ZAKEDREN-16228 format. One line per field, with one value per atom (N, C-alpha, C): atom name; y, z, x; residue number from 1. Coordinates in steps of 0.001 Angstrom, whole numbers, plus 500000, padded with zeros to 6 digits. Layout:
atom CA|...
yy Y|...
zz Z|...
xx X|...
seq NUM|...
END
This chain:
atom N|CA|C|N|CA|C|N|CA|C|N|CA|C|N|CA|C|N|CA|C|N|CA|C|N|CA|C|N|CA|C|N|CA|C|N|CA|C|N|CA|C|N|CA|C|N|CA|C|N|CA|C|N|CA|C|N|CA|C|N|CA|C|N|CA|C|N|CA|C|N|CA|C|N|CA|C|N|CA|C|N|CA|C|N|CA|C|N|CA|C|N|CA|C|N|CA|C|N|CA|C|N|CA|C|N|CA|C|N|CA|C|N|CA|C|N|CA|C|N|CA|C|N|CA|C|N|CA|C|N|CA|C|N|CA|C|N|CA|C|N|CA|C|N|CA|C|N|CA|C|N|CA|C|N|CA|C|N|CA|C|N|CA|C|N|CA|C|N|CA|C|N|CA|C|N|CA|C|N|CA|C|N|CA|C|N|CA|C|N|CA|C|N|CA|C|N|CA|C|N|CA|C|N|CA|C|N|CA|C|N|CA|C|N|CA|C|N|CA|C|N|CA|C|N|CA|C|N|CA|C|N|CA|C|N|CA|C|N|CA|C|N|CA|C|N|CA|C|N|CA|C|N|CA|C|N|CA|C|N|CA|C|N|CA|C|N|CA|C|N|CA|C|N|CA|C|N|CA|C|N|CA|C|N|CA|C|N|CA|C|N|CA|C|N|CA|C|N|CA|C|N|CA|C|N|CA|C|N|CA|C|N|CA|C|N|CA|C|N|CA|C|N|CA|C|N|CA|C|N|CA|C|N|CA|C|N|CA|C|N|CA|C|N|CA|C|N|CA|C|N|CA|C|N|CA|C|N|CA|C|N|CA|C|N|CA|C|N|CA|C|N|CA|C|N|CA|C|N|CA|C|N|CA|C|N|CA|C|N|CA|C|N|CA|C|N|CA|C|N|CA|C|N|CA|C|N|CA|C|N|CA|C|N|CA|C|N|CA|C|N|CA|C|N|CA|C|N|CA|C|N|CA|C|N|CA|C|N|CA|C|N|CA|C|N|CA|C|N|CA|C|N|CA|C|N|CA|C|N|CA|C|N|CA|C|N|CA|C|N|CA|C|N|CA|C|N|CA|C|N|CA|C|N|CA|C|N|CA|C|N|CA|C|N|CA|C|N|CA|C|N|CA|C|N|CA|C|N|CA|C|N|CA|C|N|CA|C|N|CA|C|N|CA|C|N|CA|C|N|CA|C|N|CA|C|N|CA|C|N|CA|C|N|CA|C|N|CA|C|N|CA|C|N|CA|C|N|CA|C|N|CA|C|N|CA|C|N|CA|C|N|CA|C|N|CA|C|N|CA|C|N|CA|C|N|CA|C|N|CA|C|N|CA|C|N|CA|C|N|CA|C|N|CA|C|N|CA|C|N|CA|C|N|CA|C|N|CA|C|N|CA|C|N|CA|C|N|CA|C|N|CA|C|N|CA|C|N|CA|C|N|CA|C|N|CA|C|N|CA|C|N|CA|C|N|CA|C|N|CA|C|N|CA|C|N|CA|C|N|CA|C|N|CA|C|N|CA|C|N|CA|C|N|CA|C|N|CA|C|N|CA|C|N|CA|C|N|CA|C|N|CA|C|N|CA|C|N|CA|C|N|CA|C|N|CA|C|N|CA|C|N|CA|C
yy 355447|354768|353267|352530|351085|350379|349348|348574|347610|347150|346156|344895|344575|343330|343334|344541|344585|344505|344725|344757|343416|342286|340996|340739|341162|340979|341762|342977|343795|343127|342583|341898|340696|339940|338755|339150|340204|340640|341176|341919|342452|341330|340318|339185|338422|338244|337539|338304|339623|340442|340376|340372|340297|338975|337882|336559|336485|337028|337016|337810|338974|339792|339071|338396|337655|336536|335847|334755|335270|336409|336981|337411|338010|338457|337283|336178|335011|334127|334322|333468|333636|332561|332679|333493|334021|334864|334114|332781|332000|331943|332170|332188|333541|334610|335958|336357|335936|336274|335207|334699|333646|334155|333366|333759|333581|334623|334587|334013|333141|332573|333618|334759|335793|336535|336294|337002|336196|335195|334334|334307|334091|333741|332354|332098|330773|330483|329197|328745|327805|327867|327037|326389|325180|324509|324451|324999|325099|324468|323810|323226|323469|323728|324025|323365|323676|323205|324342|324840|326036|325770|326285|326144|327509|327597|328856|329331|330652|331217|332298|332709|333721|333234|333861|333453|334343|334914|335723|334863|333565|332615|331524|331060|329975|328632|328552|327301|327132|325899|325601|325288|326331|326157|325484|324503|323887|323893|324494|324725|324163|323495|323005|323784|324740|325516|324858|324871|324441|325627|326000|327192|326894|327538|327615|329078|329343|330723|331003|332217|332682|333840|333834|334960|335531|336843|337536|337602|337924|338284|339510|339709|340829|342150|342944|344272|345263|345174|346029|345468|345942|345545|346662|346290|347244|347359|346285|346267|345196|345477|344506|344543|343378|343298|343038|343398|343181|341702|340863|339421|338764|339480|338909|338703|338901|338836|339933|339702|340579|340600|341796|341974|342516|341707|342036|341981|342629|342667|342078|341104|340473|340586|340192|340124|338671|338438|337091|337177|336258|336127|334643|334297|332891|332633|331445|330894|329909|330031|329308|328460|327226|326373|325896|326389|325977|324935|323827|322795|322950|323027|323219|321851|321428|320169|320303|321474|321808|323231|323471|324793|324693|325811|325816|325559|326006|325877|324666|324364|323225|323649|324806|325221|326738|327234|328655|328727|329296|329427|330907|331257|332678|332942|334212|334648|335609|335766|336721|337163|338404|338947|339643|339738|340378|340628|341621|341704|340613|340140|339132|339740|339901|340477|339321|339241|338084|338523|337921|338175|336944|337061|335943|335956|334746|334669|334824|334988|335250|334082|332857|331673|331487|332311|332241|330903|330264|328966|329027|330005|330079|331513|331661|332999|332958|334055|334327|335151|334906|335691|336077|337234|337750|338221|337771|338168|338578|339745|340251|340809|340280|340738|340247|340195|339770|339656|339304|339125|338889|338103|337848|336497|335961|334669|334313|333057|332544|331294|331219|330027|329560|328381|327896|328132|329351|329726|329046|328998|328427|329149|328616|329289|328847|328126|327676|328874|328985|330097|330090|331244|331342|331193|330868|330775|332150|332178|333448|334244|333585|334318|334691|334709|334972|334332|334136|333422|334245|335520|336362|336873|336742|337287|337650|338518|338948|338123|338131|337448|338323|338230|338849|337765|337784|336736|337312|336582|336869|335547|335458|334288|334702|334098|334327|332973|332829|331513|331506|330295|330075|329319|329506|328872|328329|327140|326554|325946|326245|325709|324255|323367|321977|321811|322638|322626|323997|324139|325421|325866|324918|325260|324794|324300|323760|324147|324476|324893|324418|324423|324114|325307|325467|326540|325976|326633|326301|327606|327815|329106|328958|329894|330114|330956|330566|331171|331562|332810|333315|333851|333584|334180|334592|335668|336203|336333|335807|335951|336914|337781|338748|339173|339450|340023|341517|342121|343572|344111|343320|343785|343714|342976|342875|342006|341219|340432|340764|340494|340752|339509|338780|339153|338867|339400|339202|338527|337182|336516|336524|336360|336274|334982|334741|333561|334018|333586|333813|332469|332047|330755|330918|330056|330110|328696|328531|327210|327230|326139|326003|325926|326278|326230|325750|324649|324061|324168|324373|324562|323929|323646|323176|324145|324655|325744|325259|325672|325432|326769|326956|328199|328021|329110|329125|329729|329212|329748|331162
zz 385593|386110|385954|385392|385190|386512|386468|387683|387939|389172|389535|388715|388401|387687|386287|385680|384313|384258|385361|385375|385009|385535|385144|383645|383007|381567|380810|381244|380614|380719|381913|382129|381211|381073|380202|378753|378270|376894|376681|377655|377549|377535|378371|378417|377097|376519|375240|374135|374118|373111|373266|374516|374771|374292|374539|374103|372581|371908|370448|369863|370437|369954|370136|371268|371523|370513|370171|369200|367821|367416|366113|366041|367131|367145|367131|367757|367840|366608|365752|364583|363614|362968|361978|360789|360052|358900|357851|357745|356743|357014|358280|358619|358293|358651|358443|356978|356259|354836|354178|353042|352355|351887|352149|351765|350265|349602|348147|347798|346784|346412|346079|345527|345141|346330|347523|348716|349523|348905|349590|348830|349572|348950|348352|347255|346656|345892|345713|344930|343848|342677|341553|340896|340406|339556|338155|337188|335821|334840|333822|332773|331423|330409|329094|327962|326758|325535|324526|324064|323229|321967|320830|319559|318934|318121|317471|316526|316551|315676|314747|314922|314044|313516|312438|311801|312194|313414|313843|314081|314316|314378|313343|312663|311697|312370|313675|314403|314811|314734|315105|316602|317401|318850|319314|320196|320929|322399|323240|324644|325556|326630|327669|328949|329316|330533|331763|332858|334166|335104|335760|336599|337977|338976|340305|340497|340596|340620|341920|342416|343611|343213|343738|343535|344885|344944|346177|346313|347508|347623|346757|346436|345580|346152|345299|345707|345700|344658|344573|343507|343519|342538|341527|340259|339213|339036|339424|339276|340180|340726|341496|341042|340734|340338|341531|341410|342500|342782|341771|341941|342656|342772|343383|342413|341120|340143|340457|340039|340513|339513|339226|338403|339308|339531|340547|339989|340681|340279|341396|341043|341989|341441|342249|341810|341586|340567|340286|340070|340686|340431|340301|339387|339099|338918|339336|339013|337871|336826|335577|335198|334823|334215|332877|331797|330462|329926|329449|328782|327276|326557|325107|324429|323938|323204|321858|321227|320001|320124|319584|319658|319966|319952|320166|321615|322546|323971|324560|325823|326500|327533|328152|329243|329367|330124|330481|331885|332829|334222|334499|334948|335011|336067|336232|337011|336143|336485|335780|336717|336586|337391|336522|337040|336274|337177|336834|337463|336889|337692|337247|337314|336159|336055|335990|336959|337074|337114|336261|336223|336766|338000|338700|338490|338382|338309|339706|339757|341030|341998|341470|342327|342933|342526|343025|342705|341619|341238|340009|339138|337883|337581|336825|336473|335143|334411|333285|333807|333302|333781|332628|332800|331836|332600|332155|332788|331704|331862|330922|331734|331532|332319|331748|332591|332118|333226|332835|333799|333083|333706|333144|333622|332901|333283|332557|332746|332240|331402|330249|329414|329162|328561|328220|326733|326403|325002|324427|323087|322383|321041|320184|318913|317757|318063|316995|316303|314976|314271|314534|314866|315192|316663|317461|318906|319551|320872|321583|321701|321581|321519|322849|323919|325254|326287|327497|328525|329102|329337|329971|328936|329250|328351|329140|328546|329146|328582|329300|328812|329022|328083|328188|327917|328657|328460|328603|328056|328288|328275|329112|329053|329349|328592|328719|328935|330046|330345|331254|331684|332577|333804|334883|336154|336750|337377|338024|339359|340387|341724|341801|342183|342443|343847|344761|346155|346738|348030|348685|348514|348529|348534|347299|346291|345126|343842|342804|341527|340386|339175|337969|337020|336182|335190|333832|332787|331414|330637|329900|329244|327932|327035|325904|326380|326016|326611|325515|325569|324637|325427|324939|325563|324491|324793|323908|324696|324143|324738|323887|324550|323823|324686|324052|324793|324508|323974|323761|322896|321891|320969|321500|322583|323144|322286|321384|320439|319019|318067|316665|315854|315302|315280|316613|316765|317960|317532|317397|316799|317675|318974|319847|319636|320512|320423|320656|319807|319999|319904|321005|321028|321612|321168|321576|321801|322814|323074|324213|324966|326077|327388|328471|329806|330777|331478|332418|333830|334804|336171|337216|338368|339554|340681|341336|342302|343693|344687|346096|346816|347572|348308|349774|350377|351802|352548|353740|354563|355011
xx 851052|852246|852077|853071|852936|852717|851886|851629|852765|852814|853833|853645|852346|852055|852638|852766|853285|854800|855483|856943|857571|857095|857686|857580|856450|856321|857373|857660|858697|860051|860319|861596|861726|860624|860674|860946|860262|860472|861885|862399|863755|864780|864549|865468|865457|864257|864154|864864|864692|865365|866869|867338|868772|869350|868620|869089|869134|868092|868053|869212|869487|870600|871921|872090|873326|873510|872405|872487|872874|872297|872627|874076|874579|875964|876929|876516|877394|877310|876307|876120|877272|877706|878778|878322|879312|879003|878203|878411|877704|876212|875824|874412|873813|874524|874010|874059|875077|875218|876078|875620|876357|877713|878752|880105|880288|880808|880980|882348|882448|883748|884798|884392|885355|885941|885419|885890|886901|887505|888474|889802|890888|892159|892019|892741|892697|893984|894241|895389|894873|895491|895064|896274|896078|897061|896465|897191|896686|897677|897129|897969|897306|898136|897588|898357|897917|898577|898489|899662|899724|900533|900051|900755|901001|902067|902439|901343|901084|900054|900602|901856|902447|903794|904258|905509|906679|906636|907784|909019|908839|909951|909711|910755|910569|910299|910486|910299|908837|908353|906962|906885|906800|906784|905490|905644|904536|904934|904096|904452|903365|903784|902872|903164|902309|902546|901919|902658|902165|902296|901202|901210|900635|901214|900607|900236|898950|898456|897719|897909|897195|896292|895070|894155|893748|893685|893323|891808|891317|889900|889610|888350|887956|888448|889082|889529|888370|887551|886372|885438|884200|883200|883002|882934|882590|881080|880370|878910|878330|877138|876378|874931|874373|872977|872080|870822|869870|869673|869867|869688|870862|871987|873186|874324|874078|875170|876189|877426|878506|879657|880166|881362|882457|883485|884475|885890|886809|888219|889071|889911|890829|892253|893222|894617|895016|895844|896361|897861|898596|900026|900339|901244|901506|902991|903410|904723|904510|905316|905071|906282|906026|907049|906506|907092|906682|907657|907112|907907|907732|908849|908808|908822|907672|907573|908275|908117|908840|909355|910550|911157|912635|913315|914764|915138|914308|914612|913880|914200|913568|912530|912747|911857|911873|910915|910857|910283|911053|910613|910391|909185|908839|907780|907476|906323|905518|904239|903376|902267|901863|900777|899756|898522|897454|896259|895435|894115|893216|892286|891329|889933|889323|887981|886989|886064|885178|883717|882899|881460|880748|880251|879616|878113|877534|876081|875479|874168|873497|873616|873721|873813|875198|876175|877544|878215|877784|878319|879221|879007|879755|880153|881235|881715|882454|882360|883244|884412|885619|886752|887671|888326|889293|890516|891691|892955|893942|894537|895541|896698|897897|899040|900350|901371|902685|903692|904925|905999|907315|908180|909508|909996|911011|911537|912819|913233|914507|914265|914935|914906|916338|916495|917844|918095|918438|918643|919885|919937|921090|921234|922071|922367|921474|920390|919496|918850|918955|918291|916784|916236|914815|914519|915553|915379|915377|915291|915143|916442|917591|918851|919463|918684|919229|918306|918849|918093|916944|917160|916141|915139|913863|912838|911587|910794|909536|908381|907263|906064|904837|903925|902606|901584|900481|899483|898075|897133|895719|894971|893944|893084|891645|890744|889307|888664|887938|887423|886217|885878|884745|885223|884477|884795|883504|883600|882422|882818|882035|882288|881832|882741|882388|881842|882337|881911|882215|882023|882277|883722|884665|886088|886849|886151|886852|886122|886912|886336|887218|886668|887427|887337|888377|888390|888787|888318|888707|888767|889857|890051|890800|890540|891418|892588|893815|895014|896000|896464|897470|898656|899865|901045|902058|902769|903800|905094|906182|907510|908326|909075|909893|911068|912209|913344|913488|912405|912330|913473|913862|914885|916299|916519|917871|918780|918199|919003|918555|919412|919114|919487|918508|917086|916391|915175|914357|913058|913065|911912|910661|910824|909656|908892|907930|907069|905633|904710|903275|902572|901948|901270|899870|898963|897561|897060|896189|895636|894647|894621|893680|894447|893759|894343|893270|893533|892585|893137|892248|892718|891823|892422|891714|892028|890990|891114|890734|891534|891208|891104|890039|889831|890181|890681|890975|889795|889538|888440|888751
seq 1|1|1|2|2|2|3|3|3|4|4|4|5|5|5|6|6|6|7|7|7|8|8|8|9|9|9|10|10|10|11|11|11|12|12|12|13|13|13|14|14|14|15|15|15|16|16|16|17|17|17|18|18|18|19|19|19|20|20|20|21|21|21|22|22|22|23|23|23|24|24|24|25|25|25|26|26|26|27|27|27|28|28|28|29|29|29|30|30|30|31|31|31|32|32|32|33|33|33|34|34|34|35|35|35|36|36|36|37|37|37|38|38|38|39|39|39|40|40|40|41|41|41|42|42|42|43|43|43|44|44|44|45|45|45|46|46|46|47|47|47|48|48|48|49|49|49|50|50|50|51|51|51|52|52|52|53|53|53|54|54|54|55|55|55|56|56|56|57|57|57|58|58|58|59|59|59|60|60|60|61|61|61|62|62|62|63|63|63|64|64|64|65|65|65|66|66|66|67|67|67|68|68|68|69|69|69|70|70|70|71|71|71|72|72|72|73|73|73|74|74|74|75|75|75|76|76|76|77|77|77|78|78|78|79|79|79|80|80|80|81|81|81|82|82|82|83|83|83|84|84|84|85|85|85|86|86|86|87|87|87|88|88|88|89|89|89|90|90|90|91|91|91|92|92|92|93|93|93|94|94|94|95|95|95|96|96|96|97|97|97|98|98|98|99|99|99|100|100|100|101|101|101|102|102|102|103|103|103|104|104|104|105|105|105|106|106|106|107|107|107|108|108|108|109|109|109|110|110|110|111|111|111|112|112|112|113|113|113|114|114|114|115|115|115|116|116|116|117|117|117|118|118|118|119|119|119|120|120|120|121|121|121|122|122|122|123|123|123|124|124|124|125|125|125|126|126|126|127|127|127|128|128|128|129|129|129|130|130|130|131|131|131|132|132|132|133|133|133|134|134|134|135|135|135|136|136|136|137|137|137|138|138|138|139|139|139|140|140|140|141|141|141|142|142|142|143|143|143|144|144|144|145|145|145|146|146|146|147|147|147|148|148|148|149|149|149|150|150|150|151|151|151|152|152|152|153|153|153|154|154|154|155|155|155|156|156|156|157|157|157|158|158|158|159|159|159|160|160|160|161|161|161|162|162|162|163|163|163|164|164|164|165|165|165|166|166|166|167|167|167|168|168|168|169|169|169|170|170|170|171|171|171|172|172|172|173|173|173|174|174|174|175|175|175|176|176|176|177|177|177|178|178|178|179|179|179|180|180|180|181|181|181|182|182|182|183|183|183|184|184|184|185|185|185|186|186|186|187|187|187|188|188|188|189|189|189|190|190|190|191|191|191|192|192|192|193|193|193|194|194|194|195|195|195|196|196|196|197|197|197|198|198|198|199|199|199|200|200|200|201|201|201|202|202|202|203|203|203|204|204|204|205|205|205|206|206|206|207|207|207
END
């Protein structure tokens, strides 16, 4: 049977364990586990420069896209490495305003959505990303031969790029960017637009 003398020691150890458990439970998540950039909502402002790469239109289209894009926290991981590297899937949706430097139209206002496939390094500082998706929008069409022929058109895009964290809540991106505009044969002829170039972005993350 334990002696009376040993009882205070038990109480002291139990009290210490209770205090330690309380501290661990009260500690912020950043202390218990480092927060990953892919696990946050974020907004990005992106701008690019795109030139025509196919002869589906006789016009030499040059387009400057400006986008405000939102990315969701990671939906799921396709792969996790023991070192901390991670291949994850997020959602991306963007509002797009394209200015036509050359071409029949002046602008294109649209939205587009896509999954964002991101391969993060173990340090959680840099990632490769691939996005392929599409949407729809409105342009100011006219009767210029080789133009789009109607205001409403669809868009498909893809971009492959790199991302680097400048700080906990801010990052930059650089990507090769391709987009295709089409009215799906609603006009005859249906020239479409295919342009390729670069797309640069500045990202802000939400806590």
